[in-house]
C-alpha positions as CSV (number, residue, x, y, z in Angstrom):
1,M,-28.3,7.7,-17.9
2,K,-31.0,8.4,-15.4
3,K,-31.8,4.6,-15.3
4,F,-28.2,3.8,-14.6
5,V,-28.0,6.3,-11.7
6,F,-31.2,5.0,-10.2
7,I,-30.1,1.3,-10.5
8,F,-26.7,2.2,-9.0
9,I,-28.3,3.9,-6.0
10,L,-30.8,1.1,-5.6
11,V,-28.0,-1.6,-5.6
12,S,-25.8,0.5,-3.3
13,S,-28.5,1.0,-0.8
14,F,-29.3,-2.7,-0.8
15,I,-25.7,-3.7,-0.3
16,L,-25.1,-1.1,2.4
17,S,-28.2,-2.1,4.3
18,Q,-27.1,-5.8,4.3
19,T,-23.5,-5.3,5.5
20,E,-22.5,-5.4,9.2
21,T,-21.5,-2.3,11.1
22,H,-19.1,-2.2,14.0
23,T,-18.5,0.3,16.7
24,I,-15.1,1.8,17.0
25,N,-13.7,3.5,20.0
26,G,-10.5,5.5,20.1
27,T,-8.6,8.1,22.2
28,H,-6.2,10.8,21.2
29,T,-4.3,13.5,23.1
30,L,-3.2,16.6,21.3
31,T,-1.2,19.6,22.4
32,Q,-2.7,22.7,21.0
33,Q,-0.2,24.8,19.0
34,N,0.0,28.6,19.3
35,N,-1.5,29.2,15.9
36,M,-4.4,26.7,16.4
37,G,-7.8,27.6,17.6
38,I,-9.6,25.5,20.2
39,T,-12.3,24.3,17.7
40,E,-9.6,23.3,15.2
41,A,-7.7,21.4,17.9
42,I,-10.8,19.5,19.0
43,D,-11.6,18.6,15.4
44,I,-8.1,17.3,14.8
45,A,-8.2,15.3,18.1
46,L,-11.6,13.8,17.2
47,R,-10.3,12.8,13.8
48,E,-7.2,11.2,15.2
49,A,-9.2,9.4,17.9
50,L,-11.4,7.9,15.2
51,V,-8.2,6.9,13.3
52,D,-6.9,5.2,16.4
53,G,-10.3,3.4,16.9
54,L,-10.2,2.3,13.3
55,Y,-6.7,0.9,13.7
56,D,-7.8,-1.0,16.8
57,H,-10.8,-2.4,14.9
58,L,-8.7,-3.7,12.1
59,S,-6.2,-5.2,14.5
60,T,-8.8,-7.1,16.5
61,C,-11.7,-7.8,14.1
62,D,-12.0,-11.4,12.8
63,D,-12.7,-10.1,9.3
64,Y,-9.0,-8.9,9.1
65,E,-7.3,-11.6,11.1
66,T,-5.4,-12.9,8.1
67,F,-3.5,-9.6,7.7
68,T,-0.2,-8.9,9.4
69,D,0.4,-5.8,11.6
70,E,2.5,-4.4,8.8
71,E,-0.3,-4.8,6.3
72,I,-2.8,-3.2,8.7
73,A,-0.3,-0.3,9.2
74,G,-0.3,0.1,5.4
75,F,-4.1,0.1,5.3
76,M,-4.1,2.9,7.8
77,V,-2.2,5.1,5.4
78,I,-5.2,4.8,3.1
79,L,-7.9,4.9,5.7
80,S,-6.5,7.8,7.8
81,G,-7.1,10.1,4.9
82,A,-10.6,8.8,4.5
83,V,-11.7,8.3,8.1
84,E,-14.5,10.9,7.7
85,M,-16.0,8.8,4.9
86,C,-15.7,5.5,6.9
87,A,-17.0,6.6,10.3
88,M,-20.8,7.1,10.6
89,E,-22.3,9.0,13.5
90,P,-19.0,10.0,15.1
91,H,-19.3,11.5,18.5
92,I,-17.2,12.6,21.4
93,V,-17.6,10.3,24.4
94,S,-15.5,12.5,26.7
95,Q,-13.1,15.3,26.4
96,T,-10.6,16.8,28.8
97,I,-8.9,20.1,28.3
98,I,-6.0,21.0,30.6
99,D,-4.1,24.1,29.6
100,N,-3.2,23.5,26.0
101,T,-3.6,19.7,26.1
102,I,-6.8,18.1,24.8
103,T,-7.7,14.5,25.2
104,I,-10.7,13.1,23.2
105,K,-12.4,9.8,23.5
106,A,-14.6,9.2,20.5
107,S,-16.9,6.5,19.1
108,A,-18.4,5.9,15.7
109,Q,-20.0,3.2,13.6
110,V,-18.1,1.7,10.6
111,N,-19.4,-0.4,7.7
112,S,-17.2,-3.3,6.7
113,F,-18.3,-2.9,3.1
114,I,-17.1,0.7,2.9
115,I,-13.7,-0.1,4.5
116,N,-13.2,-3.1,2.2
117,Q,-14.0,-0.9,-0.8
118,F,-11.3,1.7,0.2
119,L,-8.8,-1.1,0.7
120,G,-9.7,-3.1,-2.4
121,I,-10.6,-6.2,-0.5
122,E,-13.4,-8.5,-1.7
C-alpha cells in the first residue's frame, strides 16, 4: 500500500509540474448583510471574484474554445463549488469598501490539468 501511495504522489507531482498554469483575474461587488461580519464579507467577495475570473478564463482560453457558452455555464456550476481547490496563490489585487458595499479585484493561478479533472475532460 505504501508503494502505491508513493507512486501515486510521484506521478501526480510529475503531471502537475508539466501542465500549464494560467493567471485568472476577476472582480466582484458584494453588499454586506446585517448578520455578516466584515471578514466573512471579504472572504465571500474574494471567492466570487475568483469564480468570475475562472468563468472569464474558460470563456476566452483556447483550450475551451470548442465549448458553447451554455456548456461553460454548466461547468461553472461544478467549478464554483471547487474554486478554492482550483485557484493557487489567490490574492486581492485591490479592494474598496464604501459603507456596506465591498468591491474586490482578485487574481490567482489555475492549472489546466486540475480544471479538466474536475470537469472530466481529457
